[in-house]
DSSP file (Angstrom, degrees, kcal/mol; ACC not computed):
  #  RESIDUE AA STRUCTURE BP1 BP2  ACC     N-H-->O    O-->H-N    N-H-->O    O-->H-N    TCO  KAPPA ALPHA  PHI   PSI    X-CA   Y-CA   Z-CA
    1    1 A M              0   0    0      0, 0.0    28,-0.1     0, 0.0    26,-0.0   0.000 360.0 360.0 360.0 146.5  -69.1  -10.7  152.9
    2    2 A H        -     0   0    0     26,-0.2     2,-0.1     0, 0.0     0, 0.0  -0.950 360.0-101.5-121.9 144.0  -65.4  -10.3  153.8
    3    3 A P        -     0   0    0      0, 0.0     2,-0.4     0, 0.0    27,-0.2  -0.414  42.2-157.4 -60.8 140.5  -62.6   -9.8  151.3
    4    4 A T  E     -a   30   0A   0     25,-1.4    27,-2.4    23,-0.1     2,-0.5  -0.954  10.0-148.6-129.5 139.4  -60.7  -13.0  150.9
    5    5 A L  E     -a   31   0A   0     -2,-0.4     2,-0.5    25,-0.2    27,-0.2  -0.955  11.1-167.0-108.9 126.5  -57.1  -13.6  149.6
    6    6 A V  E     -a   32   0A   0     25,-3.1    27,-2.9    -2,-0.5     2,-0.4  -0.963   8.1-174.6-112.8 120.8  -56.4  -16.8  147.8
    7    7 A V  E     +a   33   0A   0     -2,-0.5     2,-0.3    25,-0.2    27,-0.2  -0.941   8.4 164.6-119.3 139.5  -52.8  -17.7  147.3
    8    8 A C  E     -a   34   0A   0     25,-1.9    27,-2.7    -2,-0.4     2,-0.3  -0.990  36.4-110.4-149.8 160.2  -51.4  -20.6  145.3
    9    9 A G  E >   -a   35   0A   0     -2,-0.3     3,-1.4    29,-0.3    27,-0.2  -0.702  21.0-136.5 -90.0 139.6  -48.2  -21.8  143.8
   10   10 A D  T 3  S+     0   0    0     25,-2.8    28,-0.2    -2,-0.3    26,-0.1   0.689 105.4  44.3 -68.0 -19.0  -47.9  -21.8  139.9
   11   11 A D  T 3  S+     0   0    0     26,-2.9     2,-0.7    24,-0.3    28,-0.3  -0.066  77.2 140.8-117.8  32.0  -46.3  -25.3  140.0
   12   12 A D    <   +     0   0    0     -3,-1.4    26,-0.1    26,-0.4    -4,-0.0  -0.671  22.3 176.3 -78.2 115.7  -48.5  -27.0  142.5
   13   13 A R  S    S+     0   0    0     -2,-0.7    -1,-0.2     1,-0.1    25,-0.0   0.654  75.6  56.2 -95.3 -15.6  -49.1  -30.5  141.4
   14   14 A A  S    S+     0   0    0      1,-0.3    -1,-0.1     0, 0.0    -2,-0.1   0.911 126.7  15.1 -75.6 -45.0  -51.2  -31.5  144.4
   15   15 A V  S    S-     0   0    0     -6,-0.1    -1,-0.3     3,-0.0    -6,-0.2  -0.810  92.8-138.1-130.4  90.5  -53.8  -28.8  144.1
   16   16 A P    >>  -     0   0    0      0, 0.0     3,-2.1     0, 0.0     4,-0.8  -0.093  20.4-114.9 -52.0 147.8  -53.5  -27.3  140.6
   17   17 A P  H 3> S+     0   0    0      0, 0.0     4,-2.3     0, 0.0     5,-0.2   0.745 113.5  72.1 -58.0 -23.6  -53.8  -23.5  140.2
   18   18 A A  H 3> S+     0   0    0      1,-0.2     4,-2.2     2,-0.2     5,-0.2   0.894  95.1  55.6 -57.2 -36.9  -57.0  -24.1  138.2
   19   19 A N  H <> S+     0   0    0     -3,-2.1     4,-2.5     1,-0.2    -1,-0.2   0.912 106.4  47.7 -58.6 -45.4  -58.5  -25.1  141.6
   20   20 A S  H  X S+     0   0    0     -4,-0.8     4,-2.3     2,-0.2    -1,-0.2   0.845 109.6  53.7 -71.2 -32.4  -57.5  -21.8  143.2
   21   21 A R  H  X S+     0   0    0     -4,-2.3     4,-2.4     2,-0.2    -2,-0.2   0.941 111.3  46.4 -60.6 -46.7  -58.9  -19.9  140.2
   22   22 A L  H  X S+     0   0    0     -4,-2.2     4,-1.4     1,-0.2    -2,-0.2   0.914 111.9  49.6 -61.7 -46.6  -62.2  -21.6  140.6
   23   23 A L  H  X S+     0   0    0     -4,-2.5     4,-0.6     1,-0.2    -1,-0.2   0.901 113.6  46.4 -63.3 -41.0  -62.3  -21.0  144.4
   24   24 A A  H >< S+     0   0    0     -4,-2.3     3,-0.8     1,-0.2     6,-0.4   0.883 109.4  54.8 -67.8 -37.9  -61.5  -17.3  143.9
   25   25 A A  H 3< S+     0   0    0     -4,-2.4    -1,-0.2     1,-0.2    -2,-0.2   0.812 108.4  48.9 -68.2 -26.4  -64.1  -17.0  141.2
   26   26 A R  H 3< S+     0   0    0     -4,-1.4     2,-0.6    -3,-0.2    -1,-0.2   0.558  98.1  77.6 -90.6  -9.2  -66.8  -18.4  143.6
   27   27 A I  S X< S-     0   0    0     -3,-0.8     3,-1.6    -4,-0.6   -23,-0.1  -0.889  83.5-128.0-106.1 121.3  -66.0  -16.1  146.6
   28   28 A R  T 3  S+     0   0    0     -2,-0.6   -26,-0.2     1,-0.3   -24,-0.1  -0.429  94.2  14.7 -61.4 136.9  -67.3  -12.6  146.3
   29   29 A D  T 3  S+     0   0    0      1,-0.2   -25,-1.4   -26,-0.1    -1,-0.3   0.684  93.5 151.6  70.0  20.5  -64.6  -10.0  146.9
   30   30 A A  E <   -a    4   0A   0     -3,-1.6     2,-0.4    -6,-0.4    -1,-0.2  -0.573  32.1-157.8 -85.3 149.7  -61.8  -12.7  146.5
   31   31 A R  E     -a    5   0A   0    -27,-2.4   -25,-3.1    -2,-0.2     2,-0.5  -0.996   7.1-151.8-125.9 128.9  -58.4  -11.8  145.2
   32   32 A L  E     -a    6   0A   0     -2,-0.4     2,-0.4   -27,-0.2   -25,-0.2  -0.880  12.2-176.8-105.7 134.0  -56.2  -14.5  143.7
   33   33 A V  E     -a    7   0A   0    -27,-2.9   -25,-1.9    -2,-0.5     2,-0.5  -0.992   7.4-162.3-129.2 122.6  -52.4  -14.3  143.8
   34   34 A T  E     -a    8   0A   0     -2,-0.4     2,-0.3   -27,-0.2   -25,-0.2  -0.916  11.6-170.6-103.1 125.8  -50.2  -16.9  142.1
   35   35 A I  E     -a    9   0A   0    -27,-2.7   -25,-2.8    -2,-0.5     2,-1.3  -0.788  37.1 -95.0-114.9 159.6  -46.6  -17.1  143.2
   36   36 A Q  S    S+     0   0    0     -2,-0.3     2,-0.3   -27,-0.2   -27,-0.1  -0.604  85.1  98.1 -73.5  98.1  -43.6  -19.0  141.8
   37   37 A A        -     0   0    0     -2,-1.3   -26,-2.9     8,-0.0   -25,-0.1  -0.964  65.2-119.3-166.8 175.4  -43.8  -22.1  144.0
   38   38 A G        -     0   0    0     -2,-0.3   -26,-0.4     2,-0.2   -29,-0.3   0.091  61.1 -63.6-100.8-143.7  -44.9  -25.6  144.2
   39   39 A H  S    S+     0   0    0    -28,-0.3     2,-1.6     1,-0.2   -27,-0.1   0.869 114.2  77.9 -76.5 -36.9  -47.5  -27.0  146.8
   40   40 A D    >   +     0   0    0      1,-0.2     3,-1.3     2,-0.1    -2,-0.2  -0.565  49.2 169.0 -82.9  87.3  -45.5  -26.4  149.9
   41   41 A L  T 3   +     0   0    0     -2,-1.6     9,-0.2     1,-0.3    -1,-0.2   0.467  68.1  77.0 -74.8  -3.0  -45.9  -22.7  150.6
   42   42 A Q  T 3   +     0   0    0      4,-0.1    -1,-0.3     5,-0.1    -2,-0.1   0.586  66.2 107.2 -85.0 -12.9  -44.4  -23.2  154.0
   43   43 A K  S <> S-     0   0    0     -3,-1.3     4,-3.0     1,-0.1     5,-0.3  -0.290  88.5-102.2 -61.1 153.1  -40.8  -23.4  152.7
   44   44 A P  H  > S+     0   0    0      0, 0.0     4,-1.7     0, 0.0     5,-0.2   0.836 116.4  45.7 -52.2 -44.6  -38.8  -20.3  153.6
   45   45 A G  H  > S+     0   0    0      2,-0.2     4,-1.6     1,-0.2     3,-0.2   0.972 120.3  37.0 -66.5 -53.4  -38.9  -18.6  150.2
   46   46 A P  H  > S+     0   0    0      0, 0.0     4,-2.6     0, 0.0     5,-0.2   0.906 114.6  57.7 -60.5 -42.6  -42.7  -19.1  149.5
   47   47 A A  H  X S+     0   0    0     -4,-3.0     4,-2.3     1,-0.2    -2,-0.2   0.866 105.2  49.2 -60.4 -41.1  -43.6  -18.6  153.1
   48   48 A A  H  X S+     0   0    0     -4,-1.7     4,-1.9    -5,-0.3    -1,-0.2   0.874 112.7  48.5 -65.8 -41.7  -41.9  -15.1  153.2
   49   49 A M  H  X S+     0   0    0     -4,-1.6     4,-2.3     2,-0.2    -2,-0.2   0.898 110.7  49.9 -66.9 -40.4  -43.8  -14.1  150.0
   50   50 A V  H  X S+     0   0    0     -4,-2.6     4,-2.8    -9,-0.2    -2,-0.2   0.901 109.4  52.4 -61.3 -43.4  -47.1  -15.3  151.4
   51   51 A A  H  X S+     0   0    0     -4,-2.3     4,-2.4    -5,-0.2    -2,-0.2   0.896 110.7  47.1 -59.1 -42.1  -46.4  -13.3  154.6
   52   52 A R  H  X S+     0   0    0     -4,-1.9     4,-2.5     2,-0.2    -2,-0.2   0.901 112.5  49.3 -66.6 -40.1  -45.8  -10.1  152.6
   53   53 A L  H  X S+     0   0    0     -4,-2.3     4,-2.6     1,-0.2    -2,-0.2   0.938 113.3  47.0 -66.9 -43.8  -48.9  -10.7  150.5
   54   54 A A  H  X S+     0   0    0     -4,-2.8     4,-2.7     2,-0.2     5,-0.2   0.913 111.5  49.9 -61.5 -44.5  -51.0  -11.3  153.6
   55   55 A E  H  X S+     0   0    0     -4,-2.4     4,-2.8     2,-0.2     5,-0.2   0.941 114.4  45.4 -56.3 -52.0  -49.6   -8.3  155.4
   56   56 A K  H  X S+     0   0    0     -4,-2.5     4,-1.2     1,-0.2    -2,-0.2   0.885 113.7  50.0 -59.5 -41.6  -50.3   -6.1  152.3
   57   57 A F  H  < S+     0   0    0     -4,-2.6     4,-0.3    -5,-0.2    -1,-0.2   0.912 113.1  43.8 -61.5 -46.9  -53.7   -7.5  151.9
   58   58 A L  H >< S+     0   0    0     -4,-2.7     3,-1.3     1,-0.2    -2,-0.2   0.868 110.3  56.8 -73.5 -36.3  -54.8   -7.0  155.5
   59   59 A D  H 3< S+     0   0    0     -4,-2.8    -1,-0.2     1,-0.3    -2,-0.2   0.794 103.8  54.5 -65.7 -23.8  -53.3   -3.5  155.6
   60   60 A S  T 3< S+     0   0    0     -4,-1.2    -1,-0.3    -3,-0.2    -2,-0.2   0.558  93.6  90.8 -84.7  -7.4  -55.5   -2.6  152.6
   61   61 A Q  S <  S-     0   0    0     -3,-1.3     2,-0.1    -4,-0.3     3,-0.0  -0.678  82.3-112.2 -90.0 139.4  -58.7   -3.7  154.4
   62   62 A P        -     0   0    0      0, 0.0     2,-0.3     0, 0.0    -1,-0.1  -0.402  40.5 -99.1 -62.5 145.7  -60.8   -1.4  156.6
   63   63 A L        -     0   0    0     -2,-0.1     2,-0.4    -4,-0.1    -4,-0.0  -0.556  38.9-147.3 -69.0 125.7  -60.8   -2.1  160.3
   64   64 A M        -     0   0    0     -2,-0.3     2,-0.3    -3,-0.0    -1,-0.0  -0.813  13.8-167.4 -96.8 130.6  -63.9   -4.1  161.2
   65   65 A T              0   0    0     -2,-0.4     0, 0.0     1,-0.0     0, 0.0  -0.894 360.0 360.0-119.5 153.6  -65.6   -3.6  164.6
   66   66 A G              0   0    0     -2,-0.3    -1,-0.0     0, 0.0    -2,-0.0   0.424 360.0 360.0 -33.2 360.0  -68.3   -5.6  166.3
């Protein structure tokens, strides 16, 4: 298993945060982060937050080799 980061917007009406909570609960070693956003996390504000979260998450993981 590999650690997994699940990110969702707290005001996502297309895919409610409850779906992300369920997804994270079903993946071993998953971490759920909910940010203040809607469904489109590609907009500049949310995208910058997701990028920072992903970098921090990846930096905290041990390097995996073949």
